[in-house]
C-alpha positions as CSV (number, residue, x, y, z in Angstrom):
1,X,26.0,-93.0,87.8
2,X,27.5,-94.4,91.0
3,X,31.0,-95.8,91.7
4,X,30.7,-99.5,92.5
5,X,32.4,-100.3,95.8
6,X,33.0,-103.8,97.0
7,X,34.6,-104.0,100.4
8,X,37.1,-101.2,100.3
9,X,38.0,-101.7,96.7
10,X,36.6,-99.2,94.1
11,X,35.9,-100.9,90.8
12,X,34.3,-99.1,87.9
13,X,31.5,-96.6,87.4
14,X,28.2,-98.0,86.3
15,X,27.1,-96.1,83.2
16,X,24.5,-98.4,81.6
17,X,21.0,-98.5,83.0
18,X,18.8,-101.6,82.9
19,X,15.4,-100.4,81.6
20,X,12.5,-100.8,84.0
21,X,9.1,-102.1,83.1
22,X,8.0,-104.9,80.8
23,X,10.9,-107.4,80.3
24,X,14.1,-105.4,80.8
25,X,17.0,-106.4,78.6
26,X,20.7,-105.8,79.2
27,X,22.5,-105.5,75.8
28,X,25.9,-106.5,77.0
29,X,27.6,-105.1,73.9
30,X,27.0,-101.7,75.5
31,X,29.3,-102.3,78.4
32,X,30.1,-104.2,81.6
33,X,28.7,-102.1,84.4
34,X,25.0,-101.6,84.9
35,X,22.6,-100.0,87.4
36,X,19.1,-101.3,88.0
37,X,16.3,-99.8,90.1
38,X,13.3,-102.0,89.9
39,X,9.9,-100.4,89.6
40,X,7.9,-103.7,89.5
41,X,8.4,-107.4,89.7
42,X,9.9,-108.6,86.5
43,X,12.5,-110.8,84.7
44,X,15.7,-109.4,83.2
45,X,17.3,-110.9,80.1
46,X,20.8,-110.5,78.8
47,X,21.7,-110.4,75.1
48,X,24.9,-109.8,73.0
49,X,27.1,-111.3,75.7
50,X,30.8,-111.3,74.9
51,X,32.9,-114.5,75.6
52,X,34.4,-114.2,79.1
53,X,32.8,-110.8,79.7
54,X,32.8,-109.6,83.3
55,X,29.5,-107.9,84.2
56,X,28.5,-106.0,87.3
57,X,25.0,-104.9,88.3
58,X,24.5,-102.3,91.0
59,X,20.9,-103.0,92.1
60,X,19.3,-100.0,94.0
61,X,16.1,-100.3,95.9
62,X,13.6,-97.5,95.8
63,X,10.5,-97.1,98.0
64,X,9.1,-99.5,100.5
65,X,7.4,-101.9,98.0
66,X,9.2,-105.2,97.6
67,X,9.9,-106.3,94.0
68,X,11.2,-109.6,93.0
69,X,13.7,-109.8,90.1
70,X,14.1,-113.0,88.1
71,X,17.2,-113.4,86.0
72,X,16.0,-115.1,82.8
73,X,17.4,-115.7,79.4
74,X,21.2,-115.3,79.3
75,X,21.7,-115.8,83.1
76,X,22.7,-118.6,85.3
77,X,22.1,-117.5,88.9
78,X,21.6,-118.9,92.4
79,X,18.0,-117.5,92.5
80,X,15.8,-114.4,92.4
81,X,16.5,-111.2,94.1
82,X,13.9,-109.6,96.3
83,X,14.4,-105.8,96.9
84,X,13.0,-105.8,100.4
85,X,10.9,-103.1,101.9
86,X,13.6,-100.5,102.6
87,X,14.5,-97.7,100.2
88,X,18.0,-96.7,99.2
89,X,19.7,-100.1,99.7
90,X,22.3,-101.5,97.3
91,X,23.0,-105.0,96.2
92,X,26.1,-105.7,93.9
93,X,26.0,-108.7,91.6
94,X,28.9,-109.9,89.6
95,X,28.9,-112.2,86.6
96,X,31.3,-113.8,84.2
97,X,30.3,-115.0,80.8
98,X,31.0,-118.5,79.6
99,X,33.6,-119.0,76.9
100,X,30.9,-119.2,74.2
101,X,29.4,-115.9,75.2
102,X,25.9,-117.4,75.6
103,X,25.3,-117.0,79.4
104,X,26.3,-114.8,82.3
105,X,27.3,-117.0,85.3
106,X,26.7,-115.5,88.7
107,X,30.0,-115.2,90.7
108,X,28.8,-113.3,93.7
109,X,26.1,-111.0,95.2
110,X,26.1,-108.9,98.3
111,X,23.4,-108.6,100.9
112,X,21.6,-105.2,101.0
113,X,23.6,-102.3,102.4
114,X,23.1,-98.5,102.7
């Protein structure tokens, strides 16, 4: 659990963890705030998206191996996210669901920071 900080504004505490391995799924009915630490290259899916839901993913790198995350079913994003070769770096991604609750639309993502 880590407080999500964007600029100097404290938002919420991420309490849901995106599973690693296989095809990780975010069950959005469980909440809005997620942490994800990739352990391999994979594709994340999102299910049970609520209409107009605001979702934040705190993406934490671990180790020096680079992993590429693809945002698959349930996402509309600007592209993949490569973790880079530096451990303990954070990315923050924010999404807003469409009115139908069928897709998370990427609103923003940060560059890596310590």
